C-alpha positions, 0 to 999 in steps of 0.5 A, spaced: 866 857 899 862 860 905 865 862 911 865 855 916 861 860 922 855 859 918 855 851 920 857 853 927 852 850 931 853 855 937 851 862 939 856 866 933 853 861 928 846 862 930 847 870 929 851 869 922 845 865 919 840 870 922 844 875 919 844 872 912 837 871 911 836 878 914 841 881 909 838 876 903 831 879 904 834 887 905 838 886 898 832 882 895 828 888 896 832 894 896 831 898 889 824 895 888 818 899 886 812 900 890 806 905 892 805 906 898 799 911 900 798 912 893 805 915 892 810 911 887 817 910 892 823 906 891 825 902 897 832 904 899 835 899 904 842 902 903 843 904 911 840 897 914 844 893 909 850 896 911 849 895 918 848 887 917 854 887 913 858 891 919 855 885 923 858 880 920 864 883 919 864 884 927 863 876 927 869 875 922 865 874 915 870 879 910 866 883 905 869 879 899 866 872 902 860 869 898 855 868 903 850 863 904 844 865 900 849 868 894 852 861 894 845 857 894 843 862 888 849 860 883 848 852 884 841 852 882 
């Protein structure tokens, strides 16, 4: 079950939804291979992912909770 905060119409709910979108984008691209300026690189978003996770914890979302983007992926 997804934390009800993500459905809250108020300020904290809006922040939580924005952080969820940011986290989804970071997780999807973390570890992706790319070419930048002619060099092969592996994208590493570990630090920003951790920052977003900490921000969600400040809002009261536990690390073991299913986030909305994860719940949507499991219902397809």
